[in-house]
N, C-alpha and C positions, 0 to 999 in steps of 0.2 A: 600411634596416629588411624584413624578411625575413618572411614569414608562416609559420608552423608549417603553416596550413592549405594546406599551397600541396606541402607535402616530407610532410604524414599525409593515407591517403587518407580518406577519409569513412568508409570502412563499419568503420573499424574499432570499431566503437562498437556494430554485429550483430554477438548475435549468432549460431553458425552455426545450420541450423535445429536438429541433433539435439541441442540444450543451448541447448532453447528457458527452459526456469525458470532459469538460473543470476542470483542477486542482480544487481542494478547494482554495487554493490561490486565483484564483480569483472571491470570492464569498467578497463584502465587507460588514462587519460590518455595526449593523446599529450609529446610534446617533459622527461617526468616520465623519463624510463628507466628507467622497470618503479618503481621510487622512491615511497614512500612519498608520496600525494597532497600536495601546498603546501593549506595552507587556506585556504578561500575566504570575501574578507575585504568583498568587494564580488559584491550581485546584482541585473544590472537590469531590466528587463523592454523590451521596442521603445517604440522612444522616450525617451525617458529620457537626459540631457545623460551619452557614455560609446556612446551604442547606435546617434545618425547617422548612420558612415557603413556598420558593417552592417549598417543598415536601409535604407539607398540600393544597398547589395552584393544584399541577398540576397532583399529582399522581404518576406511574410508567409509564407519560410518560417522566419526569424527567430524563435526560444523563447525567449530568453533569453542574458544577456553575464555572466559569471565572470568576477572579476580572482581568480588567486591569485597567493600572494606565499612566492617557494619563497627562508627565509631562508639557507639554508647553500648554495648557486649566488647567493645576491644577483640575483635575477630574479624579476620582475609576468610573470604571461603569463594574458592574456588567449583566455579560451577562450569559443566560441560556442556553440551549440544548435538545431542546426534541423531542421525538420519535413521529412524525406525522402522517405515514405506514406502514402498516407488510404486504407484503404479500410472499410465499414459492420462490427460485431461485436455480436455480439450476448453479453451476459455469462451467465456460466455463474448458473444457481441456484445461492443459497446454499446449502438449503436442500430437502428432500426435501414434496408436500404432508403427506402422514400422519405425519414426523417431531416428536417433541412436542424445541419448544426451552422451551430457561428463558428466564422474563422482568423484569427488575430494575422493580419498583410502590416507591416508597416510601408508610411504610405513609398516612402521612398524608394521599394521593390515594384516596382514600374510592370517587371516583367511575370512577375505569379498574378501581382491584380492583372494581368491584360489574360493568364489562363481561366480567373475564379470568373474574370468581364465574361468571355466565351460558352464557357460554361454554362450557363446559366446565374450568374453568382450578383445576388441585389445588396445590396449593400443599406448594411442598420443607421443611424446618424444616432437614435437612440444610443443603442448600446456602444456604435463605433467598433463596430464587426460587419464581418460581411456573411450573407448568411447563402447556404450552398445546400443541396441534397446532399446526405454519404456516399451515395455509391458511387456520387462524382467527387465527393472529394478525396476518397482512395483512389479512384482513376488516376488522380494529379499526383500523387505520392503524398499531400497535404494536412494527414492525417495530425501528421508529429505538429500544426499548428491552426485544430481543432480549443476552443476554445473550453472554459471549466464546462459551463453548463449549455443546456442543448440549445438550439435556436426557437424551436417549433414545444411546446409542454401541454402532451395532449390531456395529460391530467388533469388539467388546470385552466380549463377553457374558459371562464370569467376572466378579461381584462389585471390587470396589476389595477385599479383604480380601485374596483372592487372591494379588493383585500386591504385596503388601509381606512384608518379610524374616519371618523367623518367629527366636523367642532360644533358638532351638534348642541 
């Protein structure tokens, strides 16, 4: 039995520097010939049954083992995910300190609602969320309640109605 890893270079999954923000779905799996990836039926962590030999081979670099099944070719594919580099990294800040963000606060959560009001929060009835500066949200420890999109949109100063088609 020959290993797929011995024929495929390890660098296949690392996108070039000028294409840093490609989605992971754009990365091709080895041995699939560019066809749609076979579905993963089993995902194992190092140390589980079915990973012992690979754990001995790769050690701490082994992240996981996946078993894929290609029905058309009648093949079972064993793939591994390896750690190839590690370095320090600082996450980008999601919002600027003075940016207004939306907060989800349940109606029955009176204590949190009072905290938000005390910090200068305003209720937005159209969006049904509380709006508060990001630095105050962090100070209150409410970052987990931030709504998906920010309340202020500095890139698009025009009102929302300006983007809607008219019935001309």
